[in-house]
C-alpha positions in Angstrom: -13.7 17.5 29.7 -15.1 14.1 29.2 -12.6 11.2 29.6 -14.0 9.8 26.3 -12.9 12.9 24.4 -9.4 13.0 25.7 -8.0 10.1 23.6 -9.7 11.4 20.5 -8.2 14.8 20.9 -4.8 13.5 21.7 -4.8 11.2 18.6 -5.9 14.1 16.4 -3.2 16.3 17.8 -0.6 13.6 17.4 -1.4 12.9 13.7 -1.3 16.6 13.0 2.4 16.6 13.9 5.3 15.3 11.8 7.3 12.9 13.9 11.0 13.8 13.5 11.9 10.2 14.3 9.3 8.5 12.1 11.8 6.5 10.1 13.6 5.2 13.3 10.2 4.4 14.9 9.1 2.5 11.8 12.4 0.5 11.6 12.3 -0.3 15.3 8.7 -1.6 15.0 9.8 -3.8 12.0 12.5 -5.3 14.2 10.0 -5.8 17.0 7.7 -7.5 14.5 10.5 -9.9 13.5 11.5 -10.6 17.1 7.9 -11.4 18.1 7.3 -13.6 15.1 10.5 -15.6 15.9 9.0 -16.5 19.2 5.2 -16.9 18.6 5.1 -17.9 14.9 4.0 -16.3 11.7 0.2 -16.3 12.3 0.2 -14.6 15.7 3.2 -12.3 14.9 1.6 -11.1 11.7 -1.8 -10.6 13.3 -0.2 -8.5 16.0 1.7 -6.2 13.7 -0.7 -5.9 10.7 -3.1 -3.0 10.5 -6.8 -3.8 10.6 -7.1 -2.4 7.0 -4.0 -4.3 5.7 -4.4 -5.6 2.2 -2.9 -8.4 0.1 -2.6 -8.6 -3.6 -3.5 -11.7 -5.6 -3.0 -12.4 -9.4 -6.0 -13.4 -11.6 -6.2 -15.3 -14.8 -4.5 -12.3 -16.4 -3.1 -8.9 -15.4 -6.4 -7.2 -15.7 -7.9 -9.5 -13.0 -5.6 -9.0 -10.1 -7.5 -8.5 -6.9 -7.1 -6.9 -3.4 -8.2 -8.7 -0.3 -8.1 -8.2 3.5 -4.8 -9.5 4.6 -5.9 -10.5 8.1 -8.6 -12.8 6.8 -6.0 -15.1 5.2 -3.7 -14.9 8.2 -6.5 -15.8 10.7 -7.2 -18.9 8.7 -3.7 -20.3 9.4 -3.2 -22.8 12.2 -1.5 -21.4 15.3 2.1 -22.4 15.6 3.0 -25.2 17.9 5.5 -24.0 20.6 8.4 -24.1 20.9 8.9 -23.4 17.2 10.7 -26.0 15.1 11.3 -23.5 12.2 11.8 -19.8 12.5 11.4 -16.9 10.1 14.0 -14.2 10.5 14.2 -10.9 8.7 16.0 -7.5 9.1 15.2 -4.1 7.6 17.9 -3.0 5.2 16.6 0.2 3.6 13.5 2.3 3.2 11.9 5.7 3.4 9.1 7.6 5.0 6.9 10.5 3.8 7.8 14.0 4.9 4.6 14.0 7.0 5.8 10.8 8.8 2.6 8.9 8.3 3.6 6.3 5.7 6.8 4.5 4.6 8.3 1.4 3.1 11.0 -1.1 4.1 12.8 -4.0 2.5 15.5 -6.4 3.6 16.6 -10.1 3.7 14.6 -12.9 5.1 15.6 -16.5 6.1 13.5 -19.4 7.2 15.6 -21.8 9.3 15.0 -25.3 10.7 15.9 -25.0 14.4 16.5 -28.7 14.8 18.9 -29.2 11.9 19.9 -25.6 11.5 19.3 -26.0 7.8 18.2 -22.9 5.8 14.8 -23.8 4.3 14.2 -20.6 2.2 16.0 -17.3 1.5 14.2 -14.3 0.4 13.7 -10.6 0.3 10.7 -8.9 1.9 9.0 -5.6 1.1 6.5 -3.9 3.4 4.5 -0.7 3.4 3.8 0.8 6.9 1.3 3.3 8.0 1.1 5.3 11.3 -2.1 4.5 13.1 -4.4 6.9 15.0 -2.7 6.1 18.3 0.8 6.9 16.9 2.0 3.3 16.5 3.2 1.8 13.2 1.5 -1.2 11.5 2.0 -3.1 8.3 -0.5 -2.1 5.5 1.0 -4.3 2.7 3.6 -7.1 2.8 5.2 -8.9 -0.2 8.0 -11.5 -0.3 10.3 -12.7 -3.1 12.3 -15.9 -3.1 16.0 -15.5 -3.7 18.4 -18.0 -5.3 21.0 -17.5 -2.6 21.5 -15.6 0.6 21.3 -11.8 0.4 24.7 -10.9 2.0 25.6 -7.5 3.4 21.9 -6.7 4.1 22.8 -4.8 7.3 23.1 -2.4 8.9 20.1 -0.3 8.0 20.6 2.7 5.7 18.1 5.2 4.5 17.2 4.8 0.9 18.6 7.7 -1.3 16.2 10.4 -2.3 15.3 10.3 -6.0 17.5 12.3 -8.4 15.9 15.2 -10.2 14.0 14.0 -13.3 12.6 15.7 -16.4 9.6 13.5 -17.1 6.3 14.9 -15.9 5.8 18.2 -14.0 5.6 19.2 -10.4 1.8 19.6 -10.7 1.3 16.1 -12.1 -0.7 13.8 -9.9 0.7 10.4 -9.0 -2.3 8.9 -10.9 -1.2 10.6 -14.1 2.4 9.4 -13.5 1.3 5.9 -12.9 -0.9 5.9 -16.1 2.1 7.2 -18.1 4.2 4.2 -17.3 1.6 1.5 -17.8 3.1 0.3 -21.1 6.7 0.3 -19.9 9.3 1.3 -22.4 10.9 4.7 -22.4 8.0 6.3 -20.5 8.8 3.9 -17.6 12.6 4.2 -17.9 12.3 8.0 -17.8 10.6 7.9 -14.4 13.1 5.5 -12.7 15.3 7.0 -10.0 19.0 6.5 -10.5 19.0 4.5 -7.2 15.8 2.5 -7.9 15.5 -1.1 -6.6 13.6 -3.9 -8.3 12.8 -7.3 -6.7 11.8 -10.3 -8.8 11.1 -13.9 -7.7 14.1 -16.2 -8.2 16.6 -13.3 -8.9 18.8 -11.3 -6.6 17.7 -7.7 -6.1 18.4 -5.3 -9.0 19.9 -2.1 -7.7 20.2 1.1 -9.8 18.6 2.3 -13.0 21.1 0.6 -15.3 20.6 -2.8 -13.6 16.8 -2.4 -13.7 16.5 -1.3 -17.3 19.0 -4.1 -18.2 16.7 -6.6 -16.7 13.7 -5.2 -18.5 15.4 -5.2 -21.9 16.6 -8.8 -21.4 13.3 -10.1 -20.0 10.4 -8.4 -21.8 9.4 -7.5 -25.3 6.4 -5.5 -24.0 4.3 -5.1 -21.0 0.9 -3.7 -20.1 -0.1 -2.9 -16.5 -3.5 -2.5 -14.9 -3.3 -0.4 -11.7 -6.0 -1.3 -9.2 -5.0 0.9 -6.2 -2.8 3.8 -5.3 -2.2 4.6 -1.7 -0.9 8.1 -0.9 0.8 9.7 2.1 -1.1 12.7 3.5 1.9 14.9 2.6 1.5 13.8 -1.1 5.2 13.1 -1.6 5.1 9.3 -1.3 2.7 6.8 -2.9 2.4 3.1 -3.5 0.7 1.7 -6.7 -0.3 -1.9 -7.2 -2.0 -4.0 -9.7 -1.5 -6.7 -12.4 0.6 -7.0 -15.5 0.7 -8.9 -18.8 4.0 -9.2 -20.5 5.4 -10.7 -23.7 8.8 -12.3 -23.0 12.1 -12.2 -24.8 13.0 -15.8 -23.9 11.2 -17.9 -25.0 10.4 -15.4 -27.7 6.8 -14.3 -27.6 5.8 -16.3 -24.5 3.2 -14.7 -22.3 3.7 -13.9 -18.6 1.4 -12.3 -16.1 1.4 -11.5 -12.4 1.3 -8.6 -10.0 3.4 -5.5 -9.4 3.9 -3.0 -6.6 5.6 0.3 -7.2 6.8 3.1 -4.8 6.7 6.6 -6.0 8.5 9.6 -4.4 8.7 13.2 -5.4 12.2 14.6 -6.2 13.5 18.0 -5.3 11.6 19.5 -8.3 8.3 18.0 -7.2 8.2 15.4 -10.0 7.2 11.8 -9.2 10.0 9.2 -9.5 10.0 5.4 -9.1 12.2 4.4 -6.2 11.2 0.8 -5.7 9.3 -1.9 -7.7 8.6 -5.5 -7.2 7.2 -8.0 -9.8 5.8 -11.4 -9.0 4.8 -13.9 -11.8 1.5 -15.7 -11.2 2.1 -19.4 -10.2 
């Protein structure tokens, strides 16, 4: 057998298997990513742990014009950090899930940017990342999003697996995630009916909303209406986990009738009945 063929066959065989420790391996890689970045800086740390096909999401002039770019292009344009670092970005995975096939997952947790000279905290936030298992079996970031928090996210450790979605009644087991995503594009009851009871929502300037009641309460207090434009849906090979992203246009409650637009990312997971349920969502207003 040719030496050239051996790695190809091994990779194919590896990806055909479901890794029973996929979640632990993804979480451990996130921690390794954070540790490396704390030593070599954001540019080199992110380039080392981002997948070659990693994407970023940018808002446009309105929600219909959000765009996807190649994440590494923007990262490569950054100046390499001067060592030793004077400021350091720390983060720790708090919760997340993987697909049943062990090829895709998501994580979220607290982040802190600290001045190492004065020990001052420069920024507190919450990060969200989508990870994909590569052909060689390693995990790499496919999508990364951060939200600023008004105060420190306390009790954001130790890591715990995100709850499986409760059984829903909206949709059917044969429904595609594309159809489910289309059904919630205008928010309202169609969106609320798809929310898992343990859903999380992150929003710039607000502490994370946890649970369906908290998330729907935020939506009722914040928005009169919303219209979303989905530009990409990434699915796990096992078709039980998917990530949708795009832009939104909203009319606000306060000030009444004011317009708001930005980007959204939404994680879908199938419940025990096979229906698609929303387990995580993040919204970011365009600056």
